[in-house]
N, CA, C and O of each residue as an XYZ file, in Angstrom:
396
protein
N      66.503     19.316    -13.137
C      65.344     20.188    -13.147
C      65.685     21.468    -12.392
O      66.112     21.426    -11.238
N      65.496     22.585    -13.045
C      65.771     23.837    -12.356
C      64.592     24.208    -11.473
O      63.452     23.820    -11.729
N      64.888     24.955    -10.445
C      63.835     25.386     -9.532
C      63.805     26.902     -9.469
O      64.807     27.574     -9.715
N      62.659     27.413     -9.143
C      62.460     28.855     -8.995
C      61.990     29.130     -7.580
O      61.370     28.276     -6.945
N      62.279     30.297     -7.098
C      61.798     30.727     -5.791
C      60.535     31.532     -5.990
O      60.470     32.401     -6.859
N      59.525     31.239     -5.178
C      58.235     31.904     -5.280
C      57.849     32.416     -3.902
O      57.875     31.674     -2.920
N      57.498     33.668     -3.842
C      57.037     34.254     -2.594
C      55.532     34.452     -2.700
O      55.048     35.074     -3.647
N      54.797     33.929     -1.737
C      53.341     34.072     -1.775
C      52.821     34.608     -0.444
O      53.484     34.521      0.590
N      51.637     35.152     -0.505
C      50.972     35.606      0.717
C      49.812     34.662      0.984
O      49.001     34.393      0.098
N      49.738     34.157      2.227
C      48.618     33.313      2.616
C      48.105     33.772      3.969
O      48.822     34.417      4.734
N      46.866     33.435      4.254
C      46.306     33.869      5.530
C      46.886     33.040      6.683
O      47.504     31.997      6.468
N      46.676     33.521      7.891
C      47.243     32.868      9.079
C      46.769     31.427      9.233
O      47.547     30.550      9.607
N      45.497     31.186      8.944
C      44.951     29.841      9.101
C      45.667     28.847      8.179
O      46.029     27.752      8.610
N      45.870     29.221      6.927
C      46.572     28.336      5.995
C      48.033     28.155      6.403
O      48.569     27.050      6.325
N      48.670     29.231      6.833
C      50.067     29.125      7.267
C      50.191     28.204      8.474
O      51.097     27.374      8.540
N      49.281     28.355      9.422
C      49.312     27.502     10.619
C      49.074     26.045     10.249
O      49.706     25.148     10.807
N      48.163     25.808      9.309
C      47.925     24.451      8.838
C      49.191     23.861      8.226
O      49.586     22.744      8.560
N      49.827     24.618      7.324
C      51.043     24.140      6.664
C      52.165     23.894      7.665
O      52.876     22.893      7.576
N      52.317     24.794      8.600
C      53.362     24.644      9.627
C      53.124     23.405     10.485
O      54.051     22.647     10.768
N      51.873     23.210     10.893
C      51.549     22.047     11.725
C      51.746     20.748     10.935
O      52.268     19.768     11.466
N      51.331     20.747      9.678
C      51.493     19.568      8.838
C      52.971     19.233      8.651
O      53.370     18.073      8.750
N      53.771     20.252      8.383
C      55.205     20.048      8.199
C      55.851     19.531      9.487
O      56.678     18.619      9.455
N      55.469     20.115     10.599
C      56.031     19.699     11.885
C      55.638     18.256     12.192
O      56.462     17.467     12.652
N      54.389     17.921     11.938
C      53.892     16.571     12.198
C      54.653     15.528     11.383
O      54.926     14.428     11.863
N      54.986     15.881     10.160
C      55.673     14.945      9.279
C      57.185     15.169      9.256
O      57.900     14.552      8.467
N      57.659     16.047     10.120
C      59.090     16.340     10.277
C      59.753     16.754      8.966
O      60.829     16.280      8.601
N      59.064     17.653      8.282
C      59.573     18.190      7.022
C      59.464     19.705      7.081
O      58.840     20.258      7.987
N      60.072     20.367      6.112
C      59.947     21.817      6.106
C      58.685     22.238      5.348
O      58.138     21.480      4.547
N      58.247     23.448      5.618
C      57.016     23.968      5.034
C      57.102     23.995      3.514
O      56.123     23.689      2.834
N      58.254     24.355      2.979
C      58.414     24.415      1.525
C      58.117     23.075      0.864
O      57.466     23.017     -0.180
N      58.594     22.014      1.471
C      58.357     20.683      0.905
C      56.870     20.348      0.928
O      56.347     19.787     -0.035
N      56.190     20.683      2.008
C      54.759     20.408      2.097
C      53.992     21.215      1.050
O      53.044     20.709      0.450
N      54.390     22.447      0.831
C      53.731     23.258     -0.191
C      53.923     22.627     -1.563
O      52.976     22.545     -2.345
N      55.143     22.178     -1.866
C      55.395     21.521     -3.154
C      54.542     20.265     -3.307
O      53.989     20.017     -4.378
N      54.431     19.472     -2.238
C      53.602     18.266     -2.284
C      52.131     18.615     -2.531
O      51.445     17.937     -3.296
N      51.662     19.665     -1.883
C      50.267     20.071     -2.070
C      50.020     20.627     -3.469
O      48.940     20.437     -4.029
N      51.001     21.304     -4.030
C      50.877     21.770     -5.415
C      50.790     20.571     -6.351
O      49.960     20.554     -7.261
N      51.632     19.576     -6.138
C      51.587     18.358     -6.958
C      50.218     17.685     -6.850
O      49.635     17.284     -7.857
N      49.717     17.566     -5.636
C      48.409     16.963     -5.424
C      47.310     17.806     -6.084
O      46.375     17.265     -6.673
N      47.432     19.115     -5.981
C      46.466     20.015     -6.610
C      46.438     19.854     -8.125
O      45.373     19.898     -8.740
N      47.606     19.668     -8.722
C      47.676     19.440    -10.170
C      46.937     18.167    -10.557
O      46.212     18.136    -11.552
N      47.125     17.122     -9.765
C      46.456     15.849    -10.035
C      44.946     16.018     -9.897
O      44.186     15.561    -10.750
N      44.519     16.667     -8.835
C      43.078     16.848     -8.619
C      42.456     17.718     -9.716
O      41.337     17.453    -10.153
N      43.167     18.745    -10.157
C      42.687     19.584    -11.254
C      42.568     18.769    -12.534
O      41.594     18.907    -13.273
N      43.550     17.927    -12.793
C      43.530     17.079    -13.990
C      42.338     16.123    -13.954
O      41.662     15.930    -14.965
N      42.084     15.531    -12.798
C      40.941     14.619    -12.660
C      39.639     15.370    -12.913
O      38.770     14.900    -13.648
N      39.518     16.523    -12.303
C      38.304     17.328    -12.461
C      38.059     17.699    -13.923
O      36.944     17.564    -14.428
N      39.099     18.163    -14.590
C      38.957     18.556    -15.995
C      38.625     17.349    -16.869
O      37.845     17.465    -17.815
N      39.207     16.201    -16.561
C      38.921     14.991    -17.325
C      37.463     14.575    -17.123
O      36.768     14.239    -18.082
N      37.011     14.601    -15.881
C      35.635     14.215    -15.575
C      34.620     15.125    -16.270
O      33.560     14.667    -16.697
N      34.947     16.397    -16.380
C      34.040     17.366    -17.011
C      34.206     17.403    -18.529
O      33.579     18.218    -19.205
N      35.044     16.528    -19.057
C      35.357     16.484    -20.496
C      35.968     17.795    -20.987
O      35.807     18.166    -22.150
N      36.659     18.482    -20.106
C      37.364     19.714    -20.467
C      38.799     19.424    -20.883
O      39.490     20.297    -21.408
N      39.242     18.193    -20.644
C      40.604     17.797    -21.006
C      40.594     16.343    -21.445
O      39.897     15.503    -20.877
N      41.383     16.074    -22.463
C      41.566     14.689    -22.918
C      42.455     13.963    -21.918
O      42.970     14.564    -20.975
N      42.623     12.691    -22.132
C      43.518     11.912    -21.278
C      44.939     12.470    -21.368
O      45.626     12.609    -20.355
N      45.370     12.787    -22.585
C      46.715     13.337    -22.782
C      46.871     14.680    -22.081
O      47.871     14.923    -21.405
N      45.875     15.553    -22.244
C      45.965     16.877    -21.624
C      45.899     16.772    -20.107
O      46.613     17.492    -19.409
N      45.057     15.887    -19.587
C      44.971     15.744    -18.134
C      46.291     15.203    -17.568
O      46.711     15.597    -16.481
N      46.933     14.309    -18.305
C      48.243     13.810    -17.874
C      49.259     14.947    -17.840
O      50.076     15.038    -16.924
N      49.196     15.809    -18.848
C      50.097     16.966    -18.898
C      49.842     17.899    -17.711
O      50.786     18.372    -17.077
N      48.573     18.160    -17.412
C      48.226     19.027    -16.274
C      48.779     18.433    -14.983
O      49.337     19.145    -14.148
N      48.618     17.117    -14.831
C      49.074     16.446    -13.606
C      50.592     16.282    -13.552
O      51.165     16.050    -12.487
N      51.237     16.406    -14.718
C      52.692     16.248    -14.749
C      53.124     14.798    -14.701
O      54.185     14.474    -14.167
N      52.284     13.911    -15.270
C      52.586     12.481    -15.270
C      52.421     11.916    -16.674
O      51.916     12.599    -17.565
N      52.843     10.679    -16.872
C      52.660     10.013    -18.154
C      51.181      9.649    -18.325
O      50.411      9.657    -17.365
N      50.807      9.333    -19.551
C      49.427      8.943    -19.817
C      49.077      7.661    -19.064
O      47.992      7.549    -18.492
N      49.989      6.703    -19.065
C      49.701      5.452    -18.348
C      49.537      5.702    -16.844
O      48.678      5.097    -16.202
N      50.353      6.585    -16.291
C      50.225      6.928    -14.867
C      48.900      7.637    -14.618
O      48.255      7.410    -13.594
N      48.488      8.505    -15.561
C      47.225      9.207    -15.401
C      46.067      8.214    -15.417
O      45.094      8.374    -14.680
N      46.178      7.198    -16.254
C      45.144      6.166    -16.291
C      45.065      5.442    -14.941
O      43.973      5.144    -14.458
N      46.208      5.166    -14.342
C      46.237      4.537    -13.012
C      45.590      5.442    -11.966
O      44.819      4.982    -11.124
N      45.913      6.725    -12.030
C      45.358      7.694    -11.075
C      43.843      7.762    -11.217
O      43.122      7.753    -10.220
N      43.363      7.831    -12.450
C      41.921      7.887    -12.672
C      41.240      6.644    -12.112
O      40.178      6.732    -11.497
N      41.855      5.492    -12.329
C      41.302      4.243    -11.804
C      41.273      4.284    -10.279
O      40.292      3.884     -9.653
N      42.356      4.769     -9.700
C      42.476      4.865     -8.250
C      41.356      5.733     -7.657
O      40.873      5.458     -6.559
N      40.948      6.770     -8.380
C      39.903      7.672     -7.912
C      38.520      7.275     -8.432
O      37.553      8.020     -8.271
N      38.433      6.107     -9.051
C      37.151      5.606     -9.508
C      36.585      6.318    -10.720
O      35.373      6.328    -10.935
N      37.463      6.912    -11.512
C      37.033      7.619    -12.717
C      37.247      6.709    -13.914
O      38.355      6.229    -14.154
N      36.174      6.475    -14.664
C      36.269      5.618    -15.838
C      36.998      6.339    -16.961
O      36.695      7.488    -17.280
N      37.957      5.651    -17.551
C      38.714      6.218    -18.669
C      37.915      5.982    -19.942
O      37.589      4.846    -20.286
N      37.607      7.065    -20.630
C      36.847      6.978    -21.871
C      37.793      7.165    -23.046
O      38.078      8.289    -23.460
N      38.269      6.061    -23.570
C      39.169      6.131    -24.712
C      38.361      6.028    -26.002
O      37.581      5.094    -26.189
N      38.557      6.978    -26.866
C      37.938      6.953    -28.184
C      38.821      6.101    -29.100
O      39.999      5.885    -28.814
N      38.252      5.633    -30.180
C      39.006      4.836    -31.146
C      40.217      5.626    -31.653
O      41.290      5.062    -31.865
N      40.033      6.932    -31.844
C      41.128      7.794    -32.308
C      42.265      7.837    -31.289
O      43.438      7.853    -31.661
N      41.910      7.855    -29.990
C      42.929      7.821    -28.936
C      43.758      6.549    -29.033
O      44.980      6.572    -28.888
N      43.075      5.449    -29.279
C      43.740      4.158    -29.424
C      44.715      4.190    -30.602
O      45.856      3.745    -30.483
N      44.257      4.719    -31.737
C      45.125      4.802    -32.919
C      46.322      5.712    -32.675
O      47.437      5.401    -33.094
N      46.096      6.824    -32.007
C      47.204      7.734    -31.679
C      48.215      7.047    -30.769
O      49.420      7.255    -30.908
N      47.730      6.232    -29.843
C      48.620      5.476    -28.967
C      49.482      4.504    -29.749
O      50.672      4.353    -29.474
N      48.873      3.844    -30.727
C      49.638      2.920    -31.565
C      50.700      3.655    -32.377
O      51.821      3.167    -32.525
N      50.352      4.824    -32.901
C      51.327      5.630    -33.657
C      52.501      6.015    -32.760
O      53.658      5.964    -33.176
N      52.188      6.394    -31.543
C      53.240      6.771    -30.593
C      54.166      5.602    -30.309
O      55.385      5.763    -30.249
N      53.575      4.412    -30.133
C      54.397      3.229    -29.883
C      55.314      2.924    -31.061
O      56.467      2.538    -30.873
N      54.797      3.097    -32.278
C      55.615      2.832    -33.460
C      56.822      3.759    -33.523
O      57.904      3.345    -33.938
N      56.641      5.016    -33.112
C      57.766      5.951    -33.168
C      58.798      5.640    -32.089
O      59.989      5.889    -32.270
N      58.338      5.099    -30.976
C      59.248      4.752    -29.879
C      60.048      3.511    -30.229
O      61.250      3.458    -29.972
N      59.395      2.508    -30.815
C      60.064      1.257    -31.136
C      60.597      1.356    -32.499
O      61.209      0.409    -32.992
């Protein structure tokens, strides 16, 4: 996986929070920012799924995880997965192409 360098501007309060969090967990600030971005993607995916703005597949894509992992995440956060019959059929088609 290739990586890119990103320069951002944040206020002092956020920087101090990130620095303290990184120091507390004995990691560098960059790693904590990456972890928070990952968490933010998951939370955005959950929010969009709950508001019916994203399907299960799209929310998994937003979160950067597989559909099955997204289903686990939704369960973990107490969000009911609403699978339509068409979703089920699409899942079966996908399995047929894999096997």
